N, C-alpha and C positions, 0 to 999 in steps of 0.2 A: 394503453400501450404496455404498462408494466403489470405483471402478474403478482397478486398479493397472496401471501400465505393465509390459510384459514385461521380465524381467531374468534373465540366467543367473547362477546362484548358485554360491558356493564351498561346499565341504563342511565347512570349519572354522568353528565358531561360538563366540561367547562370549555370556554372559548379562549384560546391563547394565540398571541401573535407569532408569526413565523418570520424570521429575519431574512428577507430577500429584498431585492432592489425595490420592488413595489410592495408595500405592506399588504400581506394577505392574512387570512385567518383560517384556522382549521379546527376540527373537532377532535378532542382527545378524551377518552374515557377517564373518569376520575378514579375508578378502582377497577382493576382487572386481576383475576386470580394469579398469584405468584407461582411460577414454576420455572425450572431450569430449561432453557431452550437450546437445543443442539445446534441451531443455525446462527446463534449469536456469535459475532466475529469481531475480535479486536482489530485495531488498525493494521498491525503487522508484527512479525516476530521481533523486529528490532525494537519496537516500542513496548512489547509485551513485558520486558524486564520491569517496567513500571506498572502497567495495567494489571498484570497477573497477580501482583501483590495486593491489589485493592480488594479482591475477594467479594463476598456478599452475593446475594441473589438479585436477579434482575427481573423486572416485570415487563411484559409486552405492552406496547401502546399501539393503538390503531389510529391511523391518520385518514380521516375522510377526504381531506384534500388530495387530489391526484398529484403524485409527484411530478408527472409530466407538466402540470400547469405551472410549476415553479421554476421550470427551465428558463433561464434568461441569459442573454448574451448582448454584448454591445455591438455597434455597427461594424466593427472589425472582426467579429466572431471570436473575441478573446474574453475569457472569463475575468472579471474584475471585481475588486472589493476595496473601495476607496472611502475616503473621508477620515482625515487624520484626527478629527475630534472624537471619533469612536475608539474605545480601547482596542488595542491590537488583538486581544483574545477574541473579541466579538467579530472583528474583521476577518480573522483566520477562520473562524467557524463559518461565517457567511461564504467565504471563498471556497472552502472545501465542499460545502453543500452544493453550491452552484456547479463546481467542477465535476462532482460525482454525477449529477444529472446530465450534464453536457456529454460526458464520456459514455454513460449508459445509452443515451439516445443514439450516438454514433455507432456504438458496438451493435446495438439491436438492428439498426439499419443495415449494417454490414453482414450480420449473420443471416438475417432474413427468415429465420425459422422460429427461434425461441425468444422469449422475453425474459427479463430479469425477474426473479422472485424477490420480493422486497420484505424484509423482516426488520421492523422498527422496534427498538427496545429502549428501556429506561433502566438506569442503574439506581438502586435504592439509596445508595450513599451519595448520589449526586451525578448527574450527567445522563447522556443518552447517545444513541448512534443508529445508523441505518446500514444493515447488511444486505447486499444485493448480489445474487448468484444466478448465473446462466449456465446450465449444464446440458450436454448432449444436443447442441445446436448444429446448424449446417457447417459452420466454420470452427466454432470453439467447442472443444470437449468440456472445458470448464473455464469460466471467467468470473472473477470476483471483483467488485468495486465497492469498497467499504469505507465508512467514516465513523469516527468515534470522538465524542466530546465529553470528557469526564472531569469531575472536580471533587474536592473533599479535603480531608486531612491526610497528609503523606505519612504512611506507617513507618515504623522504625527500620525494618529491613530495607526499604527503599532509600531511606536517609543514609544508611550505612553504605549502600552501593554508590550513592552519589558522592559521599565523602571521599571516595577513592578518586573521583574526577574533579571535584570542586573543594579545595582545601578550606575555603572560607565558610563552609557550612558548619555551624556548631550544633551537633546533634542534641546537646543538652537543652537547647532552646526550643526544640520541637514539642509536639508535632506542628508542621507547617502546613498552611493551606496551599493546595496546588491546583493547577489547571492544565489539561493536556488535550490537544486537538490534532487530528491527523487523518489523512486519507491513504489507503493502501489498495493496490491493484495487483492482481496476478492473472495472466491469461495463457492458457494452454490450448493451442489450436489442434485440430485433428490431423492436418496434413504434416507429415514429417519434414517437409521442406519449408514450412512456416515456423518462425521462431517463437519461443515462449518469452514473455516479458514480465518484469516485476517493477513496480514503482511505489515509493512511499515518501510522503513529506509530512512533517509533524512539527508542532510547536509545544513547548513545555515551559511553564513558569511556576515558581514558588513565590507566594505572596507575603507581604508584610501585613501588620495589623491594620494599616490604613488602606489596604486593598491594592496598593501599587506593587509591581513585581520586585521581589528581593533578589531573584535570580531567574534568568530566562535563557533559552537557547532554541535553535532550530536544528533539525536533522533530516536526513532522507537521501534519496537518490533514485536512480533508475538503471537497470541492467538487462542485457539481452542474452538469451540462452538458445542458440540454434542447435538442431540435430545435424544439419548439413550446412557447411560453410559457403555462403555467398559473400564474397569479399565486398561487393558493392553495397550489400545490405548493412554490413558492419560499418562501412564508411559513412553511409547515410545516417545511421543511428548516432554514431559518435559526432558527426558534423553538426547534427541538429542540437545535440547537447552542448557541444562546444560553442555554437552560436549563442545559445541561451546564457552560458557562463560568461562569454566574452563581453556581453552587454553590460556586465556588472563588475567584473574583475578578470583581467587576462591570466591571472595566476590560478583562478578557480579550476578551470578544466584540467590542466596537467596535474594539479595537486589531488583533485577529487577522482580523477581517472586512476591514478596510482593507488589511491586509498581503496577504490573499488576492486582493483585487481588483487590487492592484498587481502581484503575481507572475504570475497567470494572465492575462496580457495580451499580445495579438499586436500588437506595435508596427507591423508592416508593413501590417496591416489596420485599425489604429486601433479595435480592439474587444476585448472580453474573451472568454475561451474559453467561459465559461458564466455562470451567475448567482451564482457565488462560493460562499462558505462561510467557513471559517477556515483560517489558515495561520500557522505560527510555526516558529522555528528558534533554536538556541543558547539555549534556555530554561533558565537556571540561577541566577537571581537570588534565588530563594526556596529554602527547605530542600528537599532532594531528595524527601523523603517527601511533601511537599505537592504537588510537581509530578507525581510518580508517580500520586498519587490523582487529579489533574486529567486526566492522560493516560488513565487507566483509565475515568474518567467519559466522556471523549470516545469512546473505543473502544466502550464499551457503548452509546453512542447511535447507532451505525451502523445497526443494524437498525430501530429505531423511527423514524429519520430517513428511511429509504429504502423499506422494505417497503410501507408504506401507499401510497406514490406508485406503485410498480410494480403493486400489486393494483388500483389505481384505473385505470391506463392500459394495462395489458398486453393487454387484449382490445378496446381502442377500435378501431373500423373505420377503415381508412386507405386512401388512394388511391395509385396508382402515382406521382403527382406528389409526394405527401407523402413517400413512400419516397425519391424522388430528392433531395428537400430534406434529408432526414436524411443521405443520403450526402454531400451537399455540406458539411453541418455537420461530419460526421466528417472531411472533408478539412481543415477548420480545426483540428480536434483533432490531426490528424497534423502539420500545420504547426507548431503550438505546440511539440509534443514534439520535433520534429526541428530547429527553428530557434532557439527561445527557451529551452527548458528547460535549465538549467545542468548538471544531472546527465547528461542525454542527450549534450550537446555534449562534456562532459568525458570521458565514457565512450568515445565514438567516437574521440576523439583519443588514447586510452590504448592502447599496444601490448598485445596479448594479451587485450583486453577481450572479454567474453562477449556477443556481439551479440544472441543470442536473449533474454538477460536485459534488455538495454537496450530492446528493442522489445516487451516483454510488454504494455505499456499500449495499444498500437495496436489499433484495431478490425480485424476480419477484412476489412471492405469499406469503401471510401471513394470519393469522386467529385470530379472537378474539371471545371468548365465555364468557357469563356471568357466573361467579362463577364455572369455570371448575377446579375441584380439583382432583388430581390423586388418584386412588384406593389404599388403604392401602397395603403395601408390594408389589406393582406393580413395573415393570421396570421404569415407569414414576416417581413414588415416589422416587425410588432410585436415579434418577438424581436430583430431586429437593432437596433432603437432602444434596447432595454434593454442590449444588449451594448456599444453605443457610449456609453451613459450609465448606468453602474452605479447601482443604487438601494439604498436602505436598506429592507429587507423587514420588519424588526421594530423 
């Protein structure tokens, strides 16, 4: 099902367990030539503020076990990762691995042409990830579904950055062991009437000497970026997210919706990147198990929030003018990521940062024109008015 990138293998192998619902085993080469890989992708720009600091070279790993074989779901087709006796970090890893495979399977079935190229990698200092890219398909110009699970000692620059958010961190006691796991998704469809989506959910912890978390938090969110405004699409997207939030706290959706509108905003254009969604960070004021359940609810809502919109719009006829407008809106997407996104800026300023990882969320194509203003009362102007004045959709 999935296309695997070519890789020269070592002859020495070891058998390692893979943490899925039913224990399976796969073959991993014990030694593979070290080289920088342009396809390796961190979980998202928001989390790159930490991961980009970690530096170091990564080595490719080859997984003989077909990724499709580890796709599992419960009888209600919801990805789960339970058993409170297992440390939260392990259950988060299990959850994002299963969710990645579930989403890839559904996106491939929808696209019908291309399969994901799978690039598994290991971080020499600790951790691994799986980068999955589908490009130039029937439906999607570019789709990325990526996970990253890394650990090691937190370097001083990252500690200083955290100090500004968590006053109880004493930098002099460092370095601290850390663990971070997350899933990041971005999808850019071909059709200008079909919206772009971004989703990211992540868990981060700093450990004590006894292995228990000293400090932990969750972050993430999901937002929709259309080129043409279909109000019913925005309503469906926001209602799906609100339903997920309301199952855990009725204050979540209005708070995180407002946070999303504020974060994904292009100050130099005085407009939002899209029609918003939810966004949160440093979420740790409730018991970890409650927040983990909330994050899983949000992750499971990705497909129901997005797939109906794509199915409705992916075959809509469009003109060359509408395609050009999509490319102009893609230009705005690029502007936000390169100018305003905190993770992108921080990563680009970090020595040894993995540039391909930073730029994974960018579309394959974009366009800029001098003084392009939408015609009065046109569908293009309808979108811009909403971007300049964010609305409450539900």
